[in-house]
C-alpha positions in Angstrom: -5.4 -7.7 16.4 -2.3 -9.6 15.3 0.6 -7.6 13.9 2.9 -8.7 11.1 5.3 -7.2 8.5 3.3 -5.1 6.1 3.6 -3.1 2.9 1.3 -1.1 0.6 1.5 -0.2 -3.0 -0.4 0.6 -6.2 -0.1 1.2 -9.9 -1.8 3.7 -12.3 -2.8 2.9 -15.8 -4.4 5.1 -18.5 -5.9 3.5 -21.6 -3.7 0.4 -21.0 -0.4 2.3 -20.7 1.5 2.3 -17.4 1.8 5.7 -15.8 3.4 5.2 -12.4 3.7 2.7 -9.5 4.7 2.9 -5.9 5.2 0.7 -2.8 6.0 1.5 0.8 7.3 -0.7 3.6 5.2 0.0 6.7 7.1 -2.2 9.2 5.3 -4.3 11.8 1.7 -3.2 12.3 -1.8 -4.5 12.1 -4.0 -4.7 9.0 -6.0 -1.8 10.4 -3.0 0.5 10.2 -2.0 -0.9 6.8 -5.5 0.0 5.4 -5.2 3.5 6.9 -1.9 4.1 5.2 -3.4 2.9 1.9 -6.1 5.5 2.3 -3.7 8.3 3.1 -1.4 7.5 0.2 
């Protein structure tokens, strides 16, 4: 698998109002590990 610079993030909304958001720089890794971090967060 090819590796590249990766990040993950998300946002939470309730009834159209923004509650919180987050992002995280993961460094250089494959999409497999990026998806795993997304599940763990």
